[in-house]
N, C-alpha and C positions, 0 to 999 in steps of 0.2 A: 503494500499499499504505500509505502513511502515514494516509490518510484513513479505512482501515481499522483501522489501529491507533488512533488518534482515537479514536476514533468507539465501540472495543470498548473502552478501559480506564475511557474519559471516561461509557459510560453502562452503565446496568446495563440497557437493554433487548435489544443485541443478545447478552449471552450468555443470556438469560431463553429471549430466540425460538429459537434456535441449538438451547438444552438440550429446549425442544420439539419441534421437529422439525430433526433433525441435517438432515438432505436442505438445508435453506436453505446452511449451512454449502459443501455440495458445488456448490452452485451459484456462490456468489461463487470458490472454489476455479477450477473451470472458467473464469469469466469475468476472470481475473486470470492463468489461464495464456493463455487466448483472444488477451487484450491483449499479454502479451509475447512469444508467439509473431509476432503480426503486424505487431511493433515493435521489431524485435531491440537495435535503439541508441534511445535512450540502457537501454533496460531488462535487466536482466541475464537471464541464461539459467541460471532457475530449475529444475531438475525437479517435476513436479507432486506427486511426494510431499511433498517438502519444502518445496512452498509451501504442502500441506496441513498439514504438521507449523507452519511459523510461524504460519499464521494461526489456527488453532486453538490454540498458548499462548498471542497476544494475546484470544482471546474466551474465556479459562478466568481 
């Protein structure tokens, strides 16, 4: 998630891509949700809705 945070905060590209096509955001939510569910340690147990909110806040 730090990669996502760093990319979205330091570049204008990701927020622009997400505003052009909101489905891209869902793709990333699914990607992170899958990784977290497959690797419960050391990853936190974050509900998908909360994960969606976190990623969206960083991208806006």
